[in-house]
C-alpha positions in Angstrom: 155.1 98.6 142.2 154.7 102.3 142.6 156.3 104.0 145.7 154.1 105.4 148.5 154.7 108.9 147.1 153.8 107.9 143.6 150.7 106.2 144.8 149.7 109.1 146.9 150.0 111.4 144.0 147.9 109.1 141.9 145.3 108.8 144.6 145.0 112.6 145.0 144.4 112.9 141.2 141.8 110.2 141.4 140.1 111.8 144.4 139.9 115.2 142.7 138.8 114.0 139.3 136.5 111.1 140.3 132.7 111.5 140.2 131.1 112.1 143.6 130.2 109.1 145.6 126.5 110.0 146.0 125.2 109.3 142.5 124.6 112.8 141.4 124.9 113.1 137.6 125.3 109.4 137.0 123.2 108.3 134.0 123.9 104.6 134.2 121.0 102.7 136.0 123.4 100.0 137.1 126.0 102.4 138.5 123.4 104.6 140.2 121.9 101.6 141.8 125.4 100.3 142.8 126.1 103.7 144.5 122.8 103.9 146.3 122.2 100.3 147.3 125.7 98.9 147.7 128.4 101.5 148.1 126.4 103.8 150.4 124.6 101.0 152.3 125.0 102.0 156.0 123.2 99.0 157.5 125.0 97.2 160.3 125.5 93.4 160.0 126.4 91.2 163.0 128.7 89.0 161.0 130.9 91.9 160.2 131.9 92.4 163.9 132.8 88.7 164.1 135.0 88.9 161.0 136.7 92.0 162.2 137.4 90.4 165.6 139.2 87.6 163.6 141.2 90.2 161.6 142.3 91.9 164.9 143.5 88.5 166.2 145.6 87.9 163.0 147.1 91.4 163.3 148.3 90.5 166.8 149.6 86.9 165.9 153.3 86.7 166.5 153.6 83.1 165.1 156.2 82.6 162.4 155.4 80.5 159.3 157.2 79.6 156.1 155.5 80.9 153.0 155.8 80.1 149.3 154.7 83.1 147.3 153.3 82.6 143.8 152.3 86.2 143.3 154.2 89.4 142.6 155.6 89.5 146.2 155.5 92.2 148.8 157.6 95.4 149.0 157.4 95.0 152.8 158.2 91.3 153.4 161.1 89.6 151.5 161.9 86.5 153.5 160.5 83.0 153.3 159.9 83.0 157.1 157.3 85.5 158.0 155.4 86.6 161.1 151.6 86.2 160.8 150.8 89.6 161.9 153.2 91.1 159.3 151.5 89.2 156.5 148.1 90.2 157.8 149.2 93.9 157.9 150.4 93.9 154.3 148.0 91.5 152.6 144.6 91.6 154.2 142.1 93.8 152.2 141.1 96.8 154.4 137.7 96.7 156.2 136.3 99.3 153.9 136.8 97.2 150.7 136.1 93.8 152.3 132.8 95.0 153.5 132.0 96.6 150.1 132.5 93.1 148.6 130.2 91.8 151.4 127.5 94.3 150.4 127.9 93.4 146.7 127.2 89.7 147.5 124.4 90.6 149.9 122.7 92.8 147.2 123.3 90.9 144.0 123.0 87.4 145.5 125.6 85.6 143.3 125.4 81.8 143.8 128.9 80.8 142.5 131.7 83.0 143.8 135.4 82.6 142.9 138.3 84.3 144.8 141.8 84.2 143.6 144.1 84.9 146.6 142.6 83.7 149.9 145.3 85.1 152.2 144.1 84.4 155.7 140.5 84.3 154.7 139.1 87.6 155.9 137.8 88.7 152.5 136.7 85.1 151.8 134.6 85.2 155.0 132.9 88.4 153.9 132.1 86.9 150.5 130.7 83.8 152.2 128.7 85.7 154.8 127.1 88.0 152.2 125.1 85.0 150.9 125.2 81.9 153.0 123.3 80.1 150.2 126.2 80.7 147.8 129.2 78.6 147.4 132.6 80.4 147.6 135.5 78.8 145.8 138.8 80.3 146.9 142.3 79.6 145.7 145.6 80.2 147.7 149.1 79.4 146.5 150.8 79.1 149.8 149.9 76.1 151.9 150.9 77.6 155.3 148.7 80.6 154.6 145.8 78.4 153.4 146.0 76.5 156.7 145.4 79.7 158.6 142.6 80.6 156.3 140.9 77.3 157.1 141.2 78.2 160.8 139.5 81.4 160.0 136.6 79.7 158.3 136.3 77.3 161.3 136.4 80.0 163.8 133.6 81.9 162.0 131.6 78.6 161.4 131.4 79.3 157.7 130.3 76.1 155.8 129.9 77.4 152.3 133.6 77.7 151.4 135.8 75.4 149.3 139.6 76.2 149.4 141.9 75.0 146.6 145.7 75.1 147.3 148.5 75.5 144.7 149.7 77.7 141.9 146.7 79.2 140.0 148.4 78.3 136.8 147.7 74.6 137.5 144.6 74.9 139.8 142.4 77.5 138.0 141.6 75.8 134.7 140.3 72.6 136.2 138.4 74.5 138.9 136.6 76.6 136.3 135.7 73.5 134.3 134.2 72.1 137.5 132.2 75.2 138.2 130.9 75.8 134.7 130.0 79.4 135.4 131.0 82.2 137.8 128.6 84.8 139.0 131.1 86.9 140.9 134.9 86.8 140.9 137.4 88.7 143.1 140.9 88.6 141.6 143.7 89.3 144.2 146.3 86.7 143.6 148.9 88.1 141.3 149.9 91.7 140.7 151.4 91.3 137.3 150.0 92.2 133.9 150.2 88.9 132.1 148.8 86.6 134.7 146.0 89.1 135.5 145.0 89.2 131.9 145.2 85.4 131.7 142.8 85.1 134.7 140.5 87.7 133.0 140.5 85.7 129.7 139.7 82.4 131.6 137.0 84.0 133.6 135.3 85.4 130.5 134.7 81.9 129.2 132.6 81.1 132.3 130.9 84.5 132.7 127.2 85.0 132.2 125.0 88.0 131.5 125.1 89.1 135.1 128.6 88.2 136.1 130.7 90.8 138.0 134.4 90.6 138.0 136.4 92.6 140.7 140.1 93.2 140.3 142.2 94.3 143.2 145.0 96.9 143.2 144.4 98.2 139.7 146.7 101.1 140.3 149.3 99.2 142.3 151.9 99.4 139.5 152.3 100.5 135.9 151.8 96.8 134.9 148.5 96.6 136.8 147.3 99.9 135.2 148.2 98.5 131.8 146.2 95.3 132.7 143.2 97.4 133.8 143.3 99.5 130.6 143.4 96.3 128.5 140.4 94.9 130.4 138.4 98.1 129.9 139.0 98.0 126.2 138.0 94.3 125.8 135.0 93.9 123.4 133.1 91.7 126.0 133.3 94.4 128.7 130.4 96.7 128.7 130.9 98.7 132.0 133.7 99.3 134.5 133.9 101.2 137.8 137.3 102.4 139.0 137.3 102.9 142.8 141.1 103.3 142.7 142.1 100.4 144.9 139.7 98.0 143.1 138.1 97.9 139.7 134.7 96.4 138.9 133.9 94.9 135.5 130.5 94.0 134.0 129.8 92.0 130.8 126.1 92.6 130.6 125.2 92.8 126.9 122.0 94.8 127.9 124.4 97.7 128.3 124.7 98.7 124.6 127.2 101.5 124.9 130.5 100.8 126.7 130.8 102.9 129.8 133.7 103.6 132.2 133.1 105.4 135.5 135.6 106.6 138.2 133.7 106.9 141.5 135.0 108.5 144.6 135.2 106.0 147.5 
């Protein structure tokens, strides 16, 4: 992964060169609508306060658990025995991006949602709360982390979540066959190029005209930037939005000319 200094330099370049976050000069109807109705939505939602209270509890949890990591690992935590609050600090998606995903679900109303990388279930909770009529299928490699995620779902009384435990290499193919299609996917389970592209290829087989794919940490490392560039260039991809920490992908064939946007967020 990039060092904090390298990442800061990249973020500064992104911030200076990105299109403004208000929609001015954006000629894509989808992106303009996304900015106005999703990104810049300022409405208050009661469920968000409850989820953030759960996040706060996890950030103060001193319990120690044993963790099996199937992803690219963490630059902060190297041992198998980890403190819950340390995992929460390094792995939970920040409020800003978790709530963006919530607003995406609330606005676009996907019915079948897939998440790769449950962690302690905060982002999962936002996905589930965004549309309580949807079904969220989430996958987590580490059993001890999945157990805490289940506590999160119970604490928040979320009934529309199904959690699958185990290495994605083995769990994802049969899960996708079961689902038959995916309306929205959030990929946050492995920060390496080859697995990320493998997940992308598998997801494409179950995508429909309105499917939205969201990839986490697209500038986390040179590998992830290569994966993001490959995804952008794929013939099935018609539009991408780079928000620096996440990338949004559309495969809508109504978009005749491939478009790539970098939006300040």
